[in-house]
Every structure is written in structure tokens, then in C-alpha cells.
C-alpha positions in Angstrom: 94.2 104.5 91.0 92.4 107.4 92.9 93.0 105.3 96.0 96.7 105.0 95.3 97.0 108.8 94.5 95.3 109.5 97.7 97.7 107.4 100.0 100.6 109.2 98.2 99.5 112.5 99.0 98.0 111.9 102.5 101.0 112.8 104.2 102.1 115.6 102.1 101.9 119.1 103.5 99.8 121.5 101.4 102.9 123.4 100.3 104.3 120.4 99.0 101.2 119.1 97.1 101.8 121.3 94.2 105.4 120.0 93.6 104.3 116.3 93.9 100.9 116.9 91.3 102.7 119.1 88.8 104.7 116.4 87.3 101.9 114.2 87.0 100.1 116.7 84.8 103.1 116.8 82.1 102.3 115.8 78.7 105.2 113.3 78.7 104.0 111.8 82.0 100.5 111.1 80.3 101.9 109.8 77.4 104.0 107.4 79.4 101.0 106.3 81.6 99.0 105.7 78.5 101.5 103.6 77.1 102.0 101.6 80.1 98.2 101.4 80.4 98.0 99.8 76.8 100.9 97.5 77.4 99.2 96.2 80.6 96.0 95.6 78.5 97.7 94.1 75.6 99.6 91.5 77.9 96.3 90.8 80.0 93.6 90.6 77.0 95.4 90.4 73.4 98.5 88.0 74.1 96.4 85.4 76.1 93.6 85.2 73.1 90.9 86.5 75.6 87.3 87.2 74.3 87.3 90.1 76.6 88.4 92.7 74.0 85.5 92.0 71.9 83.1 92.5 74.6 84.9 95.4 75.7 84.5 97.0 72.2 80.9 96.1 72.1 79.4 97.3 75.3 82.0 100.3 74.6 79.9 100.9 71.5 76.7 100.5 73.2 77.4 103.2 75.8 78.9 105.4 73.1 75.3 105.0 71.1 73.4 105.8 74.2 75.4 108.8 75.3 75.1 110.4 71.5 71.3 109.6 71.5 70.5 110.8 75.0 70.3 114.6 74.0 67.5 113.7 71.3 65.9 111.6 73.6 65.5 114.1 76.3 64.1 116.4 73.7 61.4 113.9 72.9 60.4 113.4 76.4 60.3 117.2 77.1 58.2 117.8 74.0 55.8 114.8 75.1 55.7 116.3 79.0 54.9 119.9 77.6 52.3 118.3 75.3 50.8 116.4 78.2 50.5 119.7 80.4 49.1 121.9 77.5 46.9 119.4 75.9 48.7 119.6 72.6 49.4 116.2 70.6 
């Protein structure tokens, strides 16, 4: 997607860029793009009875869980480092 966007704008003049990008930032364009993505996902995975959506949910849940727990784990590591440096427990 980024490559496609780059190819669209590389021939534009800087003064033409805002007029090209502004419609892409509208709420209607974003809704239409999201719906198109969901339709493509459904056609590719759901309608073909693929196992991939289950894997996507499992891996997505795993990544989400990791990101939620990350701040607490970092605090634990900082505390352990601080205790190591100051001879605490």
C-alpha cells in the first residue's frame, strides 16, 4: 500500500500534493477503504473456509497480550537493575 501511494505521488508537484492527499483523509474515504479491506478479507479467507482467520485471531491475541504486559515487565526489569546496582533485593 505504501509503495502504491508513493507511485501515485512521485510525479506530482509539491503544490498539487495537498489536493491529492486531502480526499484520502476524509472519513468517508476511510470507511470505504476499511469496508473494501473487510470485503477482500471475507472473500479470501471466510468464503473459502480457510483456517487462517483462526490463526490471525490467535496470533493477534498473543501480540495484544504481549503489548499489554510490556510496561509492567519493563518496570520489573528496571527494578531488578536498580536493586542489582544498589545491592538491594
